[in-house]
N, C-alpha and C positions, 0 to 999 in steps of 0.2 A: 114614483111608485103608483101602482094601480089599486083602486079600491076592490076589496074582495067581494063586496056586495053588488055594486052596480058597474064596476069597471071604469069608474070615473077617476079623475086625477086626485091623488093624495098630495097635499102640500104641508110643509112644516108649519106648525102653529103651537099655541099654548092653550091648555084646557085645565079644568078642575076635575078631580077624580073623587067620587064618593064610593066608599066601600062599606057595606053593612057587615057587622061582626057581632054576633051574640047580643043583639039588642042595642048595639052601639053603632053610630055612623062616624066614620073617619073621613073627613073632608081634607083633601090635599090640593092646595092652590098652586098654580103656576107650573103645571106638568107639561113638559115638552111632548109633542105628539105629531102625528100626521093626520090631517083631517081632510075628508073628501069634499071637494068643492061643489059637488052636486048634491049628495045626500047627507053630508055631515057626519058620516061614520068616522070614528076615531080609532086609530091604530097606534101602538106604542112600539118603540125599539126594544130589543131584548134587555139592554142595560137599564132602561127606564122601568120595565116591568120588575126587574130584580130590586131596584130601589124602592118602588111602591110596595112590594111584598115585604121588604125589610122594615119600612116605616110602619106598616100595619102590624106586623108581628111584634115590633118593639113598643107599640103603644100600649100602655097599661090598661087592662080591662076596667080598672077603677077610675079612669080618667074622666068619666062622665058619659052621658048619652050621646053627645055630639062633640067630637074632638076636631079642632081645626089646626092644620099644619101647613107650613110652606114647603114646597118641594126644594130640596137642597140645591143651591146655586153653586155650580162648580167654580165660578170666579171668586165668590166669597169664601168657599172652602179653601181655595189655593192661597188666598190672602191670609186667612186665619192660621194656616199651616206654616207660614214663614216666620 
């Protein structure tokens, strides 16, 4: 994949995502992404964006000023579903 900002190479990586919402910060650890090897720009696949949005929406606004979550691991989800 090509970086939309500098046209550098995007490689698969893992990052942390911080989303501010109504005075609250939702920190999600271990998010799969594509990161530019030159500039560090982060891009997400569409399914990852959907999961991030769902995590943010489902986080109670009363959970505190800073909420820390782990990105769902598909392997753990598959094992728990068995």
